N, C-alpha and C positions, 0 to 999 in steps of 0.2 A: 228453337228454343232450349236452353239453357235446361229445363227440367220436362220430365217426360215419362209418360204409363209405360212401361214393359210390360208383357203377358210371362207368365211361366209357370211351373203344373204349380202353384201354390195359388194362383189366379193372376197376378200383377205386384209389384213393385214399381216403384221410385226411380230414377235413374236422373243423372249428375252430367250433365256435360258440356264445359265450355269452354273454350282458346282463351289462354293471356300471354302475358310477357315475364322469361322469370327476368325477374332483377337483378339479378347478377349475373347472366350471359349476355340480357337482352335480347335475349332469343321468343321464336314466338314454341307454345308449349298447347296441350294440350288436355283435359284430365276428365276419363271417364270413367264413373263411377257408380252402385247399387247406393241405394241413402237406405243402408240397414237398419230397422229398425221407424223409419217413417212411415206413419199411414195417409198424412196429405199431402196438397200440394205446397200448403202454408207453410207445413213443417222444411220440406223437401227447397223449396224455398230460401226459409232461413239460414237451414243449412249450407245451401251454393254459397252464398254470403261471404256466411263465415270463413270456406275454404278460398271462395279468393280472395279475401282480405289477407290470411293468411300467403298464400301462395304468390300474390302481387306486393309485399313490404318485404322491402328490403332489410336484410339483419343486420343488428349493428356492428358499429365499427370492432373490431378485435379488441380495443381496449376495453368497448365496455360487455363483453358478455359476456356472459355467469358462465362459474366453471363447479364442479362435484366435484368433493372427495371424500371419504369415511376421513373421520380422525387417523385412524392407523394408517393409513396410508401416505394421507399429509402432512403428520409431521416427522418421519425421517424429510422425506421431499424439506420442511421447513429447515430442517436445524442443516441439511447438507449445503442451501440455497446460502443459510445464512452466514456459516462456517466463517468462510472468511474478515465478514465482521467482528468476530470474538477472538477473544485470547484460547489459548488450550482449554487453562484451565476455565472459563465461563465455558468453551462448548463441552468439556466432559460434563461439570456439572447441570447445565440444560439436559443433556443425552441422557443425562439417571434419573432425573423428575421424570421428562417424555416416558423413559421405559417400566420409567415401577411405580410411577402413580396412572402417570392421563390413559397411553393406551390401556393396558390390565383394564381400565375405569370406565373409559370413553372413547374404545377405539372404535365401536361399532357405526356412532353417533355419525351422520354423515356435516359435516364442518358447517354448512352454510344455517342445519338446523340446531344446533347447539344452543339450548335456552338455557335463563337463568338459573330457570327446577333445577334442571341436571347438575350445574355448575356448587346451586343451595347444597346439592346432597351430597357431590362430593367431597365441599369442604365440611358437610359433620361426618362423616364418614374416618374422614383424614384425620379431624379431631380429635378422637375415640386411642388413637397411635400413637400420633403425632402433635409435635407442640407447635404453638400458635405458628410460631418465628420459621418452622418447616412447611406446614400447610400455607404463609404467607407468603414464601416462594413457589410451590406448586404454582399457587393462585400467579403469580408474579410470571413467570417461563409461558401460562396456557395467557394470558392478557398479551403478551409479545408473539404470538403464533396467532392470534385473534386478529391482530389489528394487521399481523400481516397478511391472515385471510383477508382481508379487507379490501386492504391494499391491493391482493393481486387478483379479487373478485371474485373470490371461492364462500365469500360472507359478507353479505348487506351491512352489519353492524360485530359490534364486539360486544358481546352477551356479559363479559367478566367486568365491565365498567358498573355494571348492575350488584354486585355482592360483594359486599363488606368488607376490609381485613377481618381478621381478625384479631381482639386485643392483647396485647400481650400482656399476661401475668406476672413480671420478675419486674425482680427490682436491676436498678443499674447499676448493680456492685459485680453481677452474674458473670462476667469475664473473669478467669484467673489472674493473678499476677504474683509475681517477686516482690519483697519488700527491697530495699536500695542494701539490708543487712543478709536477705537470701540471697540477694543478688554476687555481694563478693566473696560469702562462702560457696556458692558454686565457681566461679571465677576460679578461688582458693585451690579446689577439687580437684578445676581441670588442671591447670597449672599442674600438679602433682601428679594426675590419669595418662596427661596427653596434651602437653606441652606446646604442641605441635597444633592443636586446636583454640589453642589460648585470642589468637588473636582475632578467630573470628567471631567466635564470644562476644570477645568485649566488644566488639564490631555492633552487634547484634544490641545488644545494650546500654552502649553510648546514640546509639543511632537512631535505634526504632527501623533502619529497613525490611523491607520484607527479604524473604528465604530468595527468592526471585532474584530480588535487586543484590544480594548478596554473589549469589552466584556469576551475576552476570556483571560483579565488578570488574574492570581491568588498572590495571597501574595509571594506564596514562590520563584515567577519571579520578584518583589521587594526588591532589596538589600537597606534597608532608610540607613544604617551602611555605603555603597560607595557612596549614594548616584546613584543607577544607575536599571534599566527597563530593563528586559532582555524581548524581544519581540520574543515568541515562536510557538505562533498559532494565530489562527484566527477563530471564531464564526460566524456560518451565517444560520440562516433557521434548527434548530436541529443539523447540524455538526459542528466537529472543525476540519479545516486543518490546513497544515503548513500554512505564512502569503504571500500576494497575489507572497511573490520573488520565494518564493518555499523555503527558509531561511530566518533564525532568524538574530539578530539583536541588539545591548546591545547598551540603550540610555543613557543617562546622566540626571541628574536632578536637577534644578537650585534649589537655595537652599530654593527659593517661592511653590515651588511645591514640596520639599521633606520632609518640615516641614505642609504643606496644606494635604499630603499623611498619613502626622506621625498623624497630628491629627483625617484624617477620620478613619486609622484604631481603634483608641483608642475606637473614638463614634460609631464605628458599631458591635465590638466586634470578635467574634471567628466563622469566614467565613473561607469558601474557597477563593472563587472570589473579585475580589477588588469592584468591579461595580456591582450593581443591580437595579433593575426598583424596582416601586414603589410596596409594593408587598412583596419584594422578589425575582421576577423574573430576566428572563433571557431577559441582553438586547436584545433589535431588534430600528429597524428605527422608524417607529411609536408608541413606547415608550417614544423613547430619545426624539421626533419631538414636542410634546405639551408642554411639558418643554423648549424645545430650543426653541419655537417661542413666548410661551409666556413672555420671558428672556430677548430675542429683542424687542418686543412693549415695555418691560418699558424700554429698555434701550434708545431708541429711533435710533435705528442704524436701517443700510440698510439689509434691510433680507434674508439669504443667507443659501446655503444649508449644511445641517451637514458637508458631504463631505468637505467643502470650509474649515470648521475650520483647515482642513489640508494644504488649498492654502495658509489663513492667517496664520501660521505660516514659511514655506515657505518662503512666500513673504518678511514679515517683517523680517526674518534673511536676507537673501540677500540684502534691503535697506540699512540693520546697515554695510550693508558691511562683509558679513560672504561670506565666496568662496562658488561658486558652487558647486566646490567638494566637500565640507563637508556635505550643504543642500544636495547635493545624498545620502550618508552617511546615514545622520539622517532617509532620508523618505527610504530606500532602493530600491527604485530605480536602476535595474539592470545595464541599461544605460542611463549616462550624457544626451542624448536625451532627453528625455521626461523628466528633471530636466532644458532644458535650455527654457522651458517653462517663470521661473522665471528671465533667464537675463537681460532684458530687465527693469527690475526694479532697478537698477544697475548701471545710466548714470555717478554718483560720481566714482562712484570706476574705467572706465575705461577714466574719465577724468586725476583720479590722480598718471593713467596707462602712458600717452602720457606728464603730466608738466614738468618727469624727462627731459627730451630732451633740455627744458629751460638752459642756462646757469648759471640762476641765480636759479635754486630747489638747496637742497644741495647736492641731490644726482643724480648731473647731472656728466656725465663724461668727467676727465679735457679735454679743448680746445682744439684744434691740435694748435703744433708751431706755422704754418703760420694762423693761425686766429686772433694770440695775437700780437699785436701795435709792432713796434720796437721802441726803442729809437732813436732819432736826433742822430747824432753825431755831 
């Protein structure tokens, strides 16, 4: 019998004793133990059935076995595991969010036990000191982490999906940009202060290329004869990758830029990269920033970021009446929604569109016959 009484100094206790086949090793084994806390045969038999079921049920396959880890341990593991999938700049941004926001506030929480309520509290705390955009970035990183946690069996579901994103309180024109007059004043100042840098800043203002794309540009990418620039790669912190969109693009050169790059090529002689910093060092943000700020101060224009040269390029095109579709292609945006941030800069083109409805407009449609005054007989 698998359940029986045994005498002891307190009177008696129930024993559980049975033989079973181990589902992993397929060997016969024996379990013999005191049924602690059991006072009746019925309770002992119930416990015996549970133990027998546990011991004879095969474990789930490895790909279905659940894992548990605190967020403080899982987050660094997640960053290193996914690191090959990201660009260096993206990795640094994710690592900063994990280090500054997620681990300090959610570190002790087991990933599988992370709740919607805890994430909602995190959102509320961050909104007291951070912008809605920053909070959405934090939630985005946490959501990406939880999605991988589900795939890797550290969680059953992604609770961030049930938390609403923060509403933006900003206006479309929050980004900074220069007008055409500002850009020309800056280029004139650079031509006076550091003429060896003029081709670089002119390229940034006439193509909208990102700093990493400019740093990675080689003369093999520049077709002076056809006035084209092939954007094939991006450079940052010692690594070259594809451009941010994941694919290259071809940009036309204006006559002014074509001439400037031809002169720049003659001035620097034979070298692989189009643009290098002082001392023939590879470009990075800090090396460009010093020259950029000196030129900004000399020109007397408002201070903007280096990346805002890209915004200036796009804004000036839209204000000149260039379609958002063309601007999207020039900037290399995958989604036109990203380009739509510049739409508000073109009110004139919207006004021109509705003008065609007026009868006096040369492109107006023919007026219906019943709207034409009839001759009196």
